[in-house]
C-alpha positions as semicolon CSV with decimal commas, in nm:
position;residue;x (nm);y (nm);z (nm)
1;M;0,801;3,098;0,096
2;E;0,697;2,839;-0,158
3;W;0,357;2,678;-0,110
4;D;0,254;2,323;-0,199
5;I;-0,102;2,446;-0,258
6;E;-0,168;2,795;-0,388
7;K;-0,484;2,919;-0,550
8;P;-0,722;3,211;-0,481
9;G;-0,835;3,198;-0,118
10;L;-0,619;2,898;-0,030
11;R;-0,252;2,830;0,024
12;G;-0,073;2,581;0,239
13;N;0,174;2,299;0,272
14;V;0,161;1,923;0,319
15;Y;0,345;1,811;0,632
16;V;0,474;1,472;0,736
17;S;0,568;1,391;1,095
18;E;0,717;1,075;1,236
19;L;0,553;0,965;1,561
20;E;0,628;0,675;1,791
21;A;0,376;0,390;1,781
22;G;0,083;0,446;2,017
23;E;-0,254;0,611;2,075
24;Y;-0,288;0,983;2,000
25;E;-0,556;1,248;2,028
26;I;-0,588;1,595;1,879
27;Y;-0,814;1,800;2,104
28;S;-0,714;2,163;2,057
29;W;-0,540;2,407;1,824
30;Q;-0,290;2,678;1,894
31;S;-0,121;2,910;1,651
32;N;0,082;3,227;1,704
33;S;0,125;3,517;1,466
34;G;0,311;3,823;1,587
35;M;0,154;3,942;1,912
36;A;-0,164;3,735;1,865
37;S;-0,232;3,379;1,978
38;F;-0,508;3,160;1,836
39;W;-0,662;2,853;1,996
40;S;-0,973;2,641;1,970
41;S;-1,284;2,750;2,154
42;N;-1,505;2,448;2,070
43;N;-1,469;2,095;2,203
44;F;-1,355;1,837;1,953
45;S;-1,154;1,518;1,954
46;T;-0,967;1,323;1,692
47;K;-0,823;0,995;1,818
48;F;-0,593;0,785;1,607
49;T;-0,344;0,501;1,641
50;V;0,006;0,492;1,498
51;E;0,139;0,145;1,424
52;P;0,510;0,077;1,362
53;G;0,604;0,135;0,998
54;K;0,246;0,217;0,893
55;P;0,178;0,572;0,770
56;I;-0,163;0,736;0,821
57;Y;-0,337;1,039;0,671
58;L;-0,517;1,273;0,914
59;G;-0,666;1,514;0,663
60;A;-0,650;1,877;0,557
61;F;-0,696;2,144;0,822
62;H;-0,764;2,489;0,675
63;F;-0,738;2,801;0,891
64;Q;-0,977;3,061;0,746
65;R;-0,993;3,424;0,855
66;R;-1,344;3,530;0,962
67;S;-1,276;3,890;1,060
68;G;-0,993;4,126;1,134
69;F;-0,869;4,481;1,149
70;G;-0,610;4,546;0,880
71;A;-0,353;4,269;0,898
72;T;-0,466;4,171;1,249
73;I;-0,691;3,865;1,258
74;L;-0,970;3,889;1,517
75;N;-1,121;3,542;1,472
76;M;-1,096;3,248;1,240
77;D;-1,244;2,909;1,160
78;V;-1,061;2,581;1,128
79;L;-1,212;2,361;0,857
80;Y;-1,143;1,989;0,817
81;R;-1,168;1,805;0,488
82;N;-1,044;1,477;0,352
83;M;-0,820;1,592;0,067
84;A;-0,623;1,267;0,042
85;E;-0,615;1,257;-0,338
86;R;-0,455;1,602;-0,359
87;D;-0,238;1,576;-0,047
88;L;-0,096;1,230;-0,112
89;E;0,017;1,330;-0,463
90;I;0,206;1,620;-0,307
91;A;0,346;1,397;-0,031
92;K;0,465;1,144;-0,290
93;S;0,661;1,412;-0,476
94;K;0,806;1,576;-0,162
95;F;0,878;1,273;0,055
96;H;1,004;0,991;-0,167
97;Y;1,054;0,755;0,128
98;I;0,678;0,733;0,197
99;N;0,482;0,463;0,018
100;V;0,144;0,635;-0,026
101;D;-0,016;0,305;-0,130
102;E;0,025;0,183;0,231
103;I;-0,137;0,485;0,397
104;D;-0,440;0,432;0,622
105;Y;-0,693;0,708;0,678
106;V;-0,832;0,843;1,001
107;S;-1,199;0,783;0,929
108;E;-1,370;1,016;1,174
109;I;-1,316;1,369;1,298
110;S;-1,544;1,486;1,578
111;Q;-1,672;1,829;1,487
112;S;-1,847;2,101;1,680
113;E;-2,227;2,114;1,669
114;E;-2,197;2,372;1,391
115;G;-2,082;2,109;1,140
116;E;-1,741;2,115;0,976
117;T;-1,635;2,440;1,144
118;L;-1,426;2,457;1,458
119;T;-1,430;2,818;1,576
120;V;-1,099;2,965;1,691
121;W;-1,086;3,300;1,872
122;V;-0,785;3,531;1,887
123;Q;-0,644;3,652;2,217
124;K;-0,343;3,875;2,269
125;D;-0,074;3,744;2,503
């Protein structure tokens, strides 16, 4: 797999999704890897509005392993950062139909009491 972002301790991709106009909220995470499932254990909320023909930038969400046993991840953190400068340059090169000069930013992400970290615990199905 080719990565948009690859450096020691960090690799990932920039994604673009087309949503219908309306009000949206991100309130949990879920990810699956092999036999393990990951989901958020802390309360958080990110509300945003999609307007017709108007792109928005939500931010960079980084899943970081906290502990594990071999290749099995036992728990992880989800970190949020505004990496618009980096991400929008990548988006401009990958998705030529997006005018990055017109992008609005979601200005607030509600975090857990611990700061920028949203703790995610691993459970087997």
